[in-house]
MARSE-815290 format. One record per residue (C-alpha): residue number from 1; x, y, z. Coordinates in Angstrom, 2 decimals. Example, Ala and Ser with C-alpha at 12.3 -4.5 7.8 and 13.67 -1.06 7.14 Angstrom:
MARSE-815290
<node pos="1" c1="12.30" c2="-4.50" c3="7.80"/>
<node pos="2" c1="13.67" c2="-1.06" c3="7.14"/>
//
This chain:
MARSE-815290
<node pos="1" c1="34.05" c2="-63.28" c3="58.52"/>
<node pos="2" c1="31.66" c2="-60.67" c3="59.78"/>
<node pos="3" c1="30.94" c2="-60.43" c3="63.48"/>
<node pos="4" c1="28.21" c2="-58.68" c3="65.37"/>
<node pos="5" c1="28.24" c2="-57.36" c3="68.89"/>
<node pos="6" c1="25.28" c2="-58.72" c3="70.77"/>
<node pos="7" c1="25.70" c2="-56.80" c3="74.01"/>
<node pos="8" c1="25.46" c2="-53.04" c3="74.21"/>
<node pos="9" c1="28.48" c2="-51.13" c3="75.42"/>
<node pos="10" c1="28.23" c2="-50.43" c3="79.16"/>
<node pos="11" c1="27.33" c2="-46.88" c3="80.04"/>
<node pos="12" c1="29.35" c2="-45.44" c3="82.88"/>
<node pos="13" c1="27.41" c2="-43.00" c3="84.94"/>
<node pos="14" c1="27.98" c2="-41.33" c3="88.25"/>
<node pos="15" c1="25.72" c2="-43.38" c3="90.46"/>
<node pos="16" c1="25.46" c2="-42.78" c3="94.17"/>
<node pos="17" c1="23.79" c2="-46.14" c3="94.87"/>
<node pos="18" c1="26.32" c2="-48.99" c3="94.26"/>
<node pos="19" c1="23.50" c2="-51.50" c3="93.62"/>
<node pos="20" c1="22.45" c2="-49.54" c3="90.56"/>
<node pos="21" c1="25.98" c2="-49.82" c3="89.19"/>
<node pos="22" c1="25.84" c2="-53.66" c3="89.25"/>
<node pos="23" c1="25.25" c2="-55.50" c3="85.95"/>
<node pos="24" c1="21.60" c2="-56.21" c3="85.30"/>
<node pos="25" c1="20.22" c2="-59.64" c3="84.48"/>
<node pos="26" c1="17.76" c2="-60.20" c3="81.70"/>
<node pos="27" c1="15.24" c2="-62.97" c3="81.18"/>
<node pos="28" c1="15.95" c2="-65.31" c3="78.28"/>
<node pos="29" c1="12.66" c2="-64.45" c3="76.57"/>
<node pos="30" c1="13.52" c2="-60.74" c3="76.73"/>
<node pos="31" c1="17.04" c2="-61.37" c3="75.43"/>
<node pos="32" c1="15.76" c2="-63.45" c3="72.52"/>
<node pos="33" c1="13.06" c2="-60.89" c3="71.82"/>
<node pos="34" c1="15.70" c2="-58.19" c3="71.52"/>
<node pos="35" c1="18.56" c2="-60.16" c3="69.92"/>
<node pos="36" c1="16.86" c2="-63.21" c3="68.38"/>
<node pos="37" c1="16.73" c2="-61.91" c3="64.82"/>
<node pos="38" c1="20.41" c2="-60.94" c3="64.87"/>
<node pos="39" c1="21.40" c2="-64.32" c3="66.34"/>
<node pos="40" c1="19.33" c2="-66.17" c3="63.74"/>
<node pos="41" c1="20.79" c2="-64.23" c3="60.83"/>
<node pos="42" c1="24.35" c2="-64.84" c3="62.10"/>
<node pos="43" c1="23.73" c2="-68.58" c3="62.47"/>
<node pos="44" c1="22.23" c2="-68.81" c3="58.99"/>
<node pos="45" c1="25.09" c2="-66.78" c3="57.50"/>
<node pos="46" c1="27.96" c2="-68.55" c3="59.31"/>
<node pos="47" c1="26.78" c2="-72.13" c3="59.79"/>
<node pos="48" c1="26.49" c2="-74.77" c3="57.12"/>
<node pos="49" c1="23.98" c2="-77.36" c3="58.36"/>
<node pos="50" c1="24.79" c2="-80.98" c3="57.56"/>
<node pos="51" c1="21.12" c2="-81.97" c3="57.32"/>
<node pos="52" c1="17.98" c2="-80.16" c3="56.26"/>
<node pos="53" c1="14.60" c2="-81.94" c3="56.19"/>
<node pos="54" c1="13.63" c2="-79.78" c3="53.20"/>
<node pos="55" c1="16.60" c2="-81.01" c3="51.16"/>
<node pos="56" c1="16.67" c2="-84.77" c3="51.76"/>
<node pos="57" c1="18.52" c2="-86.75" c3="49.12"/>
<node pos="58" c1="18.85" c2="-90.45" c3="48.24"/>
<node pos="59" c1="21.16" c2="-91.06" c3="51.21"/>
<node pos="60" c1="18.50" c2="-89.80" c3="53.62"/>
<node pos="61" c1="15.75" c2="-91.85" c3="51.96"/>
<node pos="62" c1="17.88" c2="-95.02" c3="52.13"/>
<node pos="63" c1="18.62" c2="-94.34" c3="55.81"/>
<node pos="64" c1="14.89" c2="-93.92" c3="56.51"/>
<node pos="65" c1="14.22" c2="-97.30" c3="54.86"/>
<node pos="66" c1="16.96" c2="-98.96" c3="56.89"/>
<node pos="67" c1="15.47" c2="-97.53" c3="60.11"/>
<node pos="68" c1="12.21" c2="-99.34" c3="59.29"/>
<node pos="69" c1="14.07" c2="-102.64" c3="59.90"/>
<node pos="70" c1="14.15" c2="-101.97" c3="63.63"/>
<node pos="71" c1="11.57" c2="-103.70" c3="65.84"/>
<node pos="72" c1="10.43" c2="-100.26" c3="66.97"/>
<node pos="73" c1="11.07" c2="-97.64" c3="64.32"/>
<node pos="74" c1="12.01" c2="-94.23" c3="65.73"/>
<node pos="75" c1="9.51" c2="-91.43" c3="66.00"/>
<node pos="76" c1="9.66" c2="-88.93" c3="63.14"/>
<node pos="77" c1="11.01" c2="-86.22" c3="65.45"/>
<node pos="78" c1="13.82" c2="-88.56" c3="66.59"/>
<node pos="79" c1="14.66" c2="-89.33" c3="62.96"/>
<node pos="80" c1="14.54" c2="-85.74" c3="61.74"/>
<node pos="81" c1="16.15" c2="-83.97" c3="64.72"/>
<node pos="82" c1="18.64" c2="-86.56" c3="65.95"/>
<node pos="83" c1="19.28" c2="-89.70" c3="63.95"/>
<node pos="84" c1="19.60" c2="-88.41" c3="60.38"/>
<node pos="85" c1="21.66" c2="-85.29" c3="61.19"/>
<node pos="86" c1="24.20" c2="-87.20" c3="63.30"/>
<node pos="87" c1="24.32" c2="-90.26" c3="61.03"/>
<node pos="88" c1="24.74" c2="-88.08" c3="57.96"/>
<node pos="89" c1="27.49" c2="-86.18" c3="59.72"/>
<node pos="90" c1="29.39" c2="-89.41" c3="60.41"/>
<node pos="91" c1="28.68" c2="-91.53" c3="57.37"/>
<node pos="92" c1="28.15" c2="-89.12" c3="54.47"/>
<node pos="93" c1="30.09" c2="-86.01" c3="55.48"/>
<node pos="94" c1="32.82" c2="-88.08" c3="57.22"/>
<node pos="95" c1="32.99" c2="-85.86" c3="60.30"/>
<node pos="96" c1="35.00" c2="-87.38" c3="63.15"/>
<node pos="97" c1="32.60" c2="-86.35" c3="65.94"/>
<node pos="98" c1="29.06" c2="-85.15" c3="66.50"/>
<node pos="99" c1="26.92" c2="-84.30" c3="69.50"/>
<node pos="100" c1="23.50" c2="-85.79" c3="70.16"/>
<node pos="101" c1="21.90" c2="-83.59" c3="72.78"/>
<node pos="102" c1="18.38" c2="-83.89" c3="74.13"/>
<node pos="103" c1="16.27" c2="-83.61" c3="77.21"/>
<node pos="104" c1="15.85" c2="-86.50" c3="79.60"/>
<node pos="105" c1="13.39" c2="-88.97" c3="78.12"/>
<node pos="106" c1="13.85" c2="-87.86" c3="74.50"/>
<node pos="107" c1="15.33" c2="-91.22" c3="73.51"/>
<node pos="108" c1="19.03" c2="-90.38" c3="73.20"/>
<node pos="109" c1="20.07" c2="-93.97" c3="73.99"/>
<node pos="110" c1="17.76" c2="-95.36" c3="71.33"/>
<node pos="111" c1="18.78" c2="-92.68" c3="68.82"/>
<node pos="112" c1="22.46" c2="-93.45" c3="69.43"/>
<node pos="113" c1="21.89" c2="-97.12" c3="68.70"/>
<node pos="114" c1="19.78" c2="-96.28" c3="65.65"/>
<node pos="115" c1="22.68" c2="-94.17" c3="64.36"/>
<node pos="116" c1="24.96" c2="-97.18" c3="64.88"/>
<node pos="117" c1="22.42" c2="-99.30" c3="62.96"/>
<node pos="118" c1="22.97" c2="-97.07" c3="59.92"/>
<node pos="119" c1="26.71" c2="-97.85" c3="59.69"/>
<node pos="120" c1="27.43" c2="-98.35" c3="55.99"/>
<node pos="121" c1="30.63" c2="-100.34" c3="56.56"/>
<node pos="122" c1="30.59" c2="-103.39" c3="58.84"/>
<node pos="123" c1="34.19" c2="-102.73" c3="59.90"/>
<node pos="124" c1="33.43" c2="-99.27" c3="61.30"/>
<node pos="125" c1="33.47" c2="-99.12" c3="65.09"/>
<node pos="126" c1="31.51" c2="-97.02" c3="67.51"/>
<node pos="127" c1="32.59" c2="-96.49" c3="71.08"/>
<node pos="128" c1="29.86" c2="-95.62" c3="73.54"/>
<node pos="129" c1="30.94" c2="-93.99" c3="76.77"/>
<node pos="130" c1="28.41" c2="-93.66" c3="79.51"/>
<node pos="131" c1="28.29" c2="-93.60" c3="83.30"/>
<node pos="132" c1="28.38" c2="-97.04" c3="84.93"/>
<node pos="133" c1="24.77" c2="-96.80" c3="86.07"/>
<node pos="134" c1="23.65" c2="-96.57" c3="82.40"/>
<node pos="135" c1="25.52" c2="-99.62" c3="81.07"/>
<node pos="136" c1="22.60" c2="-101.99" c3="81.76"/>
<node pos="137" c1="20.22" c2="-99.56" c3="80.06"/>
<node pos="138" c1="22.40" c2="-99.57" c3="76.91"/>
<node pos="139" c1="22.51" c2="-103.37" c3="76.95"/>
<node pos="140" c1="18.72" c2="-103.57" c3="77.42"/>
<node pos="141" c1="18.02" c2="-101.14" c3="74.57"/>
<node pos="142" c1="20.57" c2="-102.84" c3="72.32"/>
<node pos="143" c1="18.91" c2="-106.22" c3="72.80"/>
<node pos="144" c1="15.41" c2="-104.78" c3="72.45"/>
<node pos="145" c1="14.36" c2="-102.36" c3="69.70"/>
<node pos="146" c1="17.60" c2="-102.75" c3="67.77"/>
<node pos="147" c1="16.99" c2="-106.52" c3="67.64"/>
<node pos="148" c1="20.65" c2="-107.53" c3="67.52"/>
<node pos="149" c1="21.10" c2="-105.73" c3="64.18"/>
<node pos="150" c1="24.33" c2="-104.22" c3="65.49"/>
<node pos="151" c1="27.19" c2="-106.61" c3="66.17"/>
<node pos="152" c1="28.48" c2="-105.95" c3="69.64"/>
<node pos="153" c1="31.35" c2="-107.27" c3="71.68"/>
<node pos="154" c1="31.34" c2="-107.02" c3="75.43"/>
<node pos="155" c1="34.70" c2="-106.75" c3="77.10"/>
//
């Protein structure tokens, strides 16, 4: 596998002022402006995405139809950027784990339950771990937009 160095080698100079010898910080926009193309090419070369909206197949179309059964279907961005990639990872590619990451308010709880709704085998189990203060939110969302489509057992 090919690797690329993204940080320049430090230059050691005789500096009288010790503050000038300290590492410099760089703004994210500047870093991406300088290194963004290299990062992008490395990701494309080394990563094999599980889902691509441009290459949807029958599995993706069936999953989209099943999502329409929910009382409140997900937004297209939730489907394309969260639900289908994670569900496909679990159910079609048979990966053992996946991450669903999003900003506060993006609908991660709903997307997680929508992914559970797409379970192809009724015997498959999903364990949801969350902080205690979010348990009631999960119960509320499960009994709302998911409309009891997912069998659940409270212990």
